[in-house]
C-alpha positions as CSV (number, residue, x, y, z in Angstrom):
1,M,104.2,130.4,66.0
2,G,103.9,132.4,62.8
3,E,101.0,132.2,60.3
4,L,103.0,129.6,58.2
5,S,105.3,128.2,60.9
6,G,107.9,125.9,59.5
7,Y,107.3,126.6,55.8
8,R,110.0,128.1,53.6
9,G,111.1,128.5,50.0
10,D,108.6,127.6,47.3
11,A,106.1,126.1,49.8
12,L,106.0,129.3,51.8
13,K,105.4,131.4,48.6
14,F,102.8,129.0,47.3
15,L,100.7,129.2,50.5
16,K,101.1,133.0,50.8
17,D,99.8,133.4,47.3
18,A,96.8,131.2,48.2
19,G,96.1,133.3,51.3
20,A,96.4,130.2,53.6
21,S,97.4,130.2,57.3
22,I,98.0,127.4,59.8
23,G,94.7,125.9,60.9
24,D,92.8,126.7,57.7
25,V,91.0,124.0,55.8
26,V,92.8,123.9,52.4
27,E,91.9,122.1,49.2
28,L,94.8,121.1,47.0
29,R,94.1,120.2,43.4
30,T,96.5,117.6,41.9
31,G,96.7,115.7,38.6
32,W,95.2,112.7,40.3
33,G,92.5,114.3,42.4
34,T,91.7,116.8,45.1
35,V,92.9,116.6,48.7
36,S,91.3,118.5,51.5
37,G,92.5,118.9,55.0
38,T,93.7,121.3,57.8
39,L,97.0,123.0,57.1
40,V,99.4,122.1,59.8
41,P,102.9,123.5,60.6
42,R,106.0,121.9,59.2
43,Y,109.0,120.9,61.4
44,L,111.8,123.4,61.5
45,Y,114.3,121.4,59.5
46,G,112.0,120.3,56.7
47,D,112.5,121.2,53.0
48,G,110.7,123.9,51.1
49,E,108.9,121.6,48.6
50,H,106.1,120.1,50.5
51,V,102.7,121.1,52.1
52,V,101.3,119.1,55.0
53,L,97.6,118.6,55.6
54,K,95.8,116.8,58.5
55,L,93.0,114.7,57.0
56,K,89.6,114.0,58.6
57,S,90.9,110.5,59.5
58,G,93.5,112.1,61.8
59,Y,96.5,111.2,59.7
60,N,98.8,113.7,58.1
61,V,99.7,113.7,54.4
62,G,102.6,115.6,52.8
63,L,102.2,116.6,49.2
64,S,105.0,117.7,46.9
65,L,104.5,121.0,45.1
66,S,105.6,119.3,41.9
67,G,102.2,117.5,41.8
68,V,100.0,120.3,43.0
69,K,98.2,122.5,40.5
70,D,96.6,125.1,42.8
71,A,95.3,125.7,46.4
72,R,92.0,127.0,47.7
73,V,91.2,128.0,51.2
74,V,87.9,126.3,52.0
75,S,87.5,127.9,55.5
76,K,89.6,129.9,57.9
77,G,90.5,128.2,61.2
78,E,92.6,128.4,64.3
79,K,96.1,127.0,64.7
80,P,96.1,123.4,66.0
81,S,96.3,123.1,69.7
82,F,95.9,120.5,72.4
83,A,93.3,121.2,75.1
84,P,92.5,118.1,77.1
85,L,89.2,117.6,78.8
86,P,89.2,117.5,82.6
87,P,89.6,114.0,84.0
88,P,86.3,112.2,84.5
89,K,85.3,111.4,88.1
90,S,85.5,107.8,89.3
91,A,82.7,106.1,91.1
92,G,83.1,105.5,94.9
93,G,84.0,102.1,96.2
94,L,86.4,101.3,93.3
95,P,90.0,100.3,94.0
96,K,92.6,103.1,94.3
97,V,95.4,103.3,91.7
98,L,98.3,105.8,91.7
99,I,99.5,106.8,88.2
100,L,103.0,108.2,88.1
101,G,103.9,110.1,85.0
102,T,107.5,110.3,83.8
103,G,107.2,111.3,80.1
104,G,108.0,109.3,77.1
105,T,106.0,108.5,74.0
106,I,102.9,107.5,76.0
107,A,102.8,111.0,77.3
108,S,104.0,112.8,74.2
109,R,102.7,114.9,71.3
110,V,104.2,116.1,68.1
111,D,106.5,119.1,68.4
112,Y,106.2,120.9,65.1
113,R,109.4,122.8,65.6
114,T,111.4,119.6,65.2
115,G,108.9,117.1,63.8
116,A,109.7,114.9,66.8
117,V,107.5,113.9,69.8
118,R,108.1,115.6,73.1
119,P,106.9,115.1,76.7
120,A,103.8,117.2,76.9
121,S,100.8,115.5,78.4
122,T,100.6,115.1,82.2
123,A,99.3,112.0,83.9
124,A,96.0,113.8,84.5
125,E,95.8,114.5,80.7
126,L,96.4,110.8,80.0
127,H,93.5,110.0,82.4
128,A,91.3,112.4,80.4
129,L,92.3,110.8,77.1
130,V,91.3,107.4,78.4
131,P,88.0,108.0,80.2
132,E,87.5,104.2,80.6
133,L,90.0,104.4,83.5
134,S,87.3,106.0,85.7
135,G,85.2,102.9,85.5
136,I,88.1,100.7,86.6
137,A,89.6,102.5,89.6
138,R,89.7,105.7,91.5
139,V,92.8,107.1,89.8
140,Q,95.2,109.6,91.3
141,P,97.5,110.9,88.6
142,E,100.8,112.6,89.5
143,V,103.8,113.8,87.4
144,V,107.1,112.8,89.0
145,F,109.2,114.2,86.2
146,E,109.0,114.6,82.4
147,V,111.9,113.1,80.5
148,F,112.4,110.8,77.6
149,S,113.6,107.4,78.8
150,E,117.1,107.8,77.4
151,N,117.6,110.6,80.0
152,M,116.5,108.3,82.8
153,A,119.2,107.8,85.4
154,P,119.6,105.9,88.8
155,A,118.5,109.0,90.6
156,H,115.2,108.9,88.7
157,W,114.8,105.2,89.6
158,A,115.3,106.0,93.3
159,K,112.7,108.8,93.2
160,L,110.1,106.5,91.5
161,A,110.8,103.7,93.9
162,R,110.3,106.0,96.9
163,R,107.0,107.3,95.6
164,A,105.7,103.9,94.7
165,A,106.6,102.6,98.1
166,R,104.9,105.5,99.7
167,G,101.8,104.7,97.6
168,A,101.7,101.2,99.1
169,D,101.8,102.8,102.6
170,E,99.0,105.2,101.6
171,G,96.7,102.4,100.8
172,F,96.7,102.4,97.0
173,D,95.8,99.0,95.6
174,G,98.3,99.4,92.8
175,V,100.8,101.7,91.1
176,V,101.1,102.4,87.4
177,I,104.1,104.2,86.0
178,T,104.0,105.7,82.5
179,H,107.5,105.5,80.9
180,G,109.3,105.8,77.6
181,T,110.0,102.4,76.0
182,D,113.7,102.7,75.1
183,T,115.0,102.1,78.6
184,L,111.8,100.7,80.1
185,G,113.6,97.4,80.8
186,Y,116.3,99.0,82.8
187,T,113.8,100.9,85.0
188,A,111.6,97.8,85.5
189,A,114.7,95.9,86.6
190,A,115.8,98.6,89.0
191,L,112.4,98.9,90.6
192,S,112.2,95.1,90.9
193,F,115.1,95.2,93.2
194,A,114.3,98.5,95.0
195,L,110.7,97.3,95.6
196,A,111.4,93.6,96.2
197,G,108.5,92.2,98.2
198,A,106.1,95.0,97.4
199,P,102.6,94.1,98.6
200,I,100.9,95.5,95.6
201,P,101.4,95.4,91.8
202,V,103.6,98.1,90.3
203,I,103.1,98.2,86.5
204,L,105.3,100.1,84.1
205,V,103.5,100.9,80.9
206,G,104.6,102.6,77.7
207,S,103.5,103.0,74.1
208,Q,105.3,102.9,70.8
209,R,103.0,105.6,69.3
210,S,102.2,108.8,70.9
211,S,98.8,109.3,72.6
212,D,97.5,111.8,70.0
213,R,97.9,109.3,67.1
214,P,94.9,107.3,65.8
215,S,97.1,104.1,65.9
216,S,98.4,104.7,69.4
217,D,98.8,101.7,71.7
218,A,98.6,103.9,74.8
219,P,94.8,103.5,75.6
220,L,94.8,99.7,75.6
221,N,98.1,99.5,77.5
222,L,96.8,101.9,80.1
223,V,93.5,100.2,80.5
224,A,95.2,96.9,81.0
225,A,97.8,98.3,83.4
226,V,95.3,100.1,85.6
227,T,93.0,97.0,85.6
228,V,95.7,94.7,86.8
229,A,97.1,97.2,89.3
230,A,93.6,97.6,90.8
231,T,92.3,94.0,90.8
232,A,95.0,91.4,90.2
233,H,95.6,88.9,93.0
234,F,99.4,89.1,92.5
235,S,102.0,91.6,93.4
236,G,105.5,92.6,92.1
237,V,106.9,94.8,89.3
238,Y,105.8,94.2,85.7
239,V,105.9,95.8,82.2
240,A,102.6,96.0,80.3
241,M,102.8,96.3,76.5
242,H,100.9,95.0,73.5
243,L,101.1,91.2,73.0
244,N,100.9,91.4,69.2
245,E,100.2,93.9,66.5
246,S,96.5,93.5,66.9
247,D,94.7,95.9,69.3
248,D,93.2,93.3,71.7
249,K,95.7,91.8,74.1
250,V,98.4,93.2,76.4
251,A,101.3,91.1,77.8
252,F,102.6,91.4,81.3
253,H,106.3,90.8,81.6
254,R,108.3,90.2,84.8
255,G,110.4,93.3,85.5
256,T,113.7,91.5,85.5
257,R,113.2,89.3,82.4
258,V,112.0,91.7,79.8
259,R,113.7,93.6,76.9
260,K,112.7,95.7,74.0
261,D,113.6,93.8,70.8
262,H,112.0,96.0,68.1
263,T,112.4,99.7,67.4
264,S,108.8,100.5,66.4
265,R,106.3,97.6,66.5
266,R,103.6,97.8,69.1
267,D,104.6,94.4,70.4
268,A,108.2,95.3,70.8
269,F,108.7,93.7,74.2
270,E,109.5,90.1,75.0
271,S,109.9,88.0,78.1
272,I,113.3,86.3,77.9
273,G,113.9,82.9,79.4
274,V,110.6,82.8,81.2
275,P,106.9,82.6,80.3
276,L,104.8,85.7,80.3
277,A,103.5,86.7,83.8
278,A,100.0,87.4,82.5
279,V,97.9,88.2,79.4
280,F,95.1,90.8,79.5
281,G,92.3,90.6,76.9
282,R,89.0,92.3,76.2
283,D,87.3,90.4,79.1
284,G,90.1,90.9,81.6
285,L,93.0,88.6,82.5
286,E,93.1,85.6,80.2
287,F,96.2,84.0,81.6
288,V,98.2,84.3,84.8
289,A,101.5,82.3,85.4
290,E,101.8,80.1,88.4
291,G,104.0,81.2,91.3
292,L,103.5,84.9,91.1
293,P,103.9,86.5,94.6
294,P,100.5,87.2,96.3
295,R,99.4,90.6,97.5
296,G,100.3,91.6,101.1
297,G,103.1,90.8,103.4
298,K,105.9,92.8,105.0
299,F,107.8,95.2,102.8
300,R,111.1,96.9,103.2
301,P,112.0,99.1,100.2
302,R,115.6,99.8,99.4
303,P,115.5,102.6,96.9
304,K,119.2,103.5,96.6
305,F,121.5,103.1,93.6
306,D,125.1,103.7,93.0
307,P,125.7,104.8,89.4
308,R,129.4,103.8,89.4
309,V,128.8,100.7,87.3
310,A,129.7,100.3,83.6
311,L,128.2,97.9,81.1
312,L,130.9,96.9,78.5
313,K,130.1,94.8,75.5
314,F,133.0,92.7,74.3
315,Y,133.8,92.7,70.6
316,P,136.6,91.4,68.4
317,S,139.7,93.7,68.7
318,M,138.2,95.4,71.8
319,P,141.2,97.1,73.5
320,A,142.0,96.1,77.1
321,G,142.2,99.9,77.7
322,A,138.3,99.9,77.6
323,V,138.4,98.3,81.1
324,R,141.1,100.7,82.3
325,G,139.0,103.6,80.9
326,A,135.9,102.6,82.8
327,S,138.1,102.3,86.0
328,R,139.6,105.7,85.5
329,L,136.1,107.2,85.1
330,G,135.3,105.9,88.6
331,A,133.6,102.5,87.9
332,R,133.5,100.4,91.1
333,A,131.9,97.5,89.2
334,L,131.8,96.2,85.6
335,V,129.1,94.1,83.9
336,I,130.7,92.5,80.8
337,E,128.6,91.2,77.9
338,G,130.8,88.4,76.8
339,T,130.3,86.2,73.7
340,G,128.6,82.8,73.9
341,L,129.1,81.3,77.3
342,G,130.7,84.4,78.6
343,H,134.1,84.9,76.8
344,V,136.4,87.8,76.1
345,S,139.9,88.0,74.6
346,K,143.0,87.1,76.7
347,E,144.0,90.8,76.8
348,V,140.6,91.9,78.2
349,A,140.5,88.9,80.6
350,G,143.9,90.0,81.9
351,E,142.8,93.5,82.4
352,L,139.6,92.3,84.2
353,G,141.9,90.3,86.5
354,R,143.9,93.5,87.4
355,F,140.6,95.4,87.9
356,V,139.4,92.8,90.4
357,K,142.7,92.6,92.1
358,A,142.6,96.4,92.6
359,G,139.3,96.1,94.5
360,G,136.8,96.3,91.6
361,L,133.9,93.9,91.0
362,A,133.5,92.2,87.6
363,F,130.4,90.3,86.5
364,M,129.8,88.3,83.3
365,A,126.6,88.2,81.3
366,S,126.1,86.9,77.8
367,Q,125.4,88.8,74.5
368,C,123.2,85.9,73.5
369,I,119.5,86.5,73.9
370,R,118.9,83.1,75.4
371,G,120.9,80.5,77.4
372,R,123.3,81.1,80.3
373,V,126.8,81.9,81.2
374,D,129.1,79.0,82.0
375,L,132.8,79.9,82.6
376,S,133.8,76.3,83.4
377,V,133.7,75.0,79.8
378,Y,136.7,76.6,78.1
379,D,140.1,77.8,79.2
380,T,139.2,81.4,78.7
381,G,136.2,81.1,81.0
382,R,138.2,79.3,83.7
383,D,140.8,82.0,83.5
384,L,138.1,84.6,84.2
385,L,136.8,82.5,87.1
386,H,140.4,82.4,88.5
387,A,140.6,86.2,88.0
388,G,137.6,86.7,90.2
389,V,134.9,87.4,87.5
390,V,131.5,86.4,88.8
391,P,129.2,84.5,86.3
392,L,125.6,85.6,86.3
393,G,123.8,82.6,84.8
394,D,121.0,83.7,82.5
395,M,120.6,87.2,83.9
396,L,120.0,89.8,81.2
397,P,122.8,92.4,80.8
398,E,120.5,95.3,81.3
399,T,119.1,93.7,84.5
400,A,122.6,93.0,85.7
401,L,123.6,96.6,85.3
402,A,120.6,97.8,87.3
403,K,121.2,95.1,90.0
404,A,124.8,96.0,90.4
405,M,123.9,99.7,90.9
406,W,121.3,98.6,93.5
407,V,123.7,96.2,95.3
408,L,126.3,98.9,95.6
409,G,123.6,101.3,96.7
410,T,122.8,99.0,99.6
411,G,126.3,99.6,100.9
412,A,127.5,96.1,100.0
413,S,131.0,95.5,98.8
414,G,133.5,92.8,98.3
415,K,132.3,89.3,99.1
416,R,128.9,90.4,100.2
417,A,128.3,92.3,96.9
418,K,129.3,89.1,95.0
419,E,126.9,87.0,97.0
420,M,124.1,89.4,96.4
421,M,124.7,89.5,92.7
422,A,124.8,85.7,92.5
423,A,121.6,85.3,94.6
424,D,118.1,85.5,93.0
425,V,116.4,88.6,94.5
426,A,113.5,89.4,92.1
427,G,113.4,86.5,89.6
428,E,116.4,87.8,87.6
429,T,117.9,84.4,87.3
430,T,116.3,81.0,86.8
431,A,117.4,77.5,87.8
432,R,116.5,76.3,84.3
433,T,116.2,78.2,81.1
434,F,112.6,78.4,79.7
435,P,112.6,76.8,76.2
436,G,110.5,79.6,74.7
């Protein structure tokens, strides 16, 4: 990194004339007052008209040169860097929790080359950033891989499932998996099937704001996840994220009934069609739903997935060739997001029939957030039933995709695969839609 990394044009000349370098405390005088802070790098693709300072509050401020009269170096400093403290030691006798790191915003910091966040902190560094964890459990952090969640694939799901299952065999009281939020729902669903019947809690946790930001939701989410993994009386796969925009409660969602429905809010996740599994507050668990599986019992993990499944969202004017294209790309099964009760055009319905007749599997979910598929109401739906398309009730499309990959991964095909998709394995379908 150069002395003025990321700066160019007028901003670069301005800072050079002032004798400033990255890491210096700089005072900028403007027409409305003086701003003082640490000079930080700019991202590679930024303009040449702004200077960025990190204030004492921890926030960054960008100032346009058009409003800056002059600059003064208050003190020389070192370039910003991240040097985490060593993880604190836990007291003996506490429950044991395995933390598996995968990357994502919860384990990210700003990359000044691009201005984006990148996977950087390890699970051990997260432990060091949240020392409260040492008073909750004996934490063993491990990095399984470091990827943003959009790069997560079925092979990653299988690896996580195998490590979590091994953690249960090794005597851990719970497993926490740090994960990016964008595809967190897919992974949670996949692990719900691969780890069905797990004797301990497996909690996936993410954050909407990186762990080095003052407004990060990572610390509270991690504290809640580790506490529940260590001490809760129930087992199963759950997602732990902020309940609301306040920094005081964390919601626990069932792994097969959760989706991200906001791009940036800290309370971006919602349980669909079912009540929350639990709510964690400042004094511990404030609410636990009835009927959650207890700890213990026999466990047979099945951590294999077949990626040859496509998720197709129907839309007006959708060409029937979209189905043929998925088939040509090797799809053995299709999950269709139909409109309303599960409808597609006559052309697409006909192509789905040909796909099934040729040996493929076709499953119908709905684009609607709530409610359930019913192919018996209208002619189009009955045509789909006649063609061999399997309705999935109120199963979420993302969950259906993960489940279809898991079903094929077990080796099931034909009638057996259809029976497994229609059966409730991990709470993915309900007999009655929850009114919330």
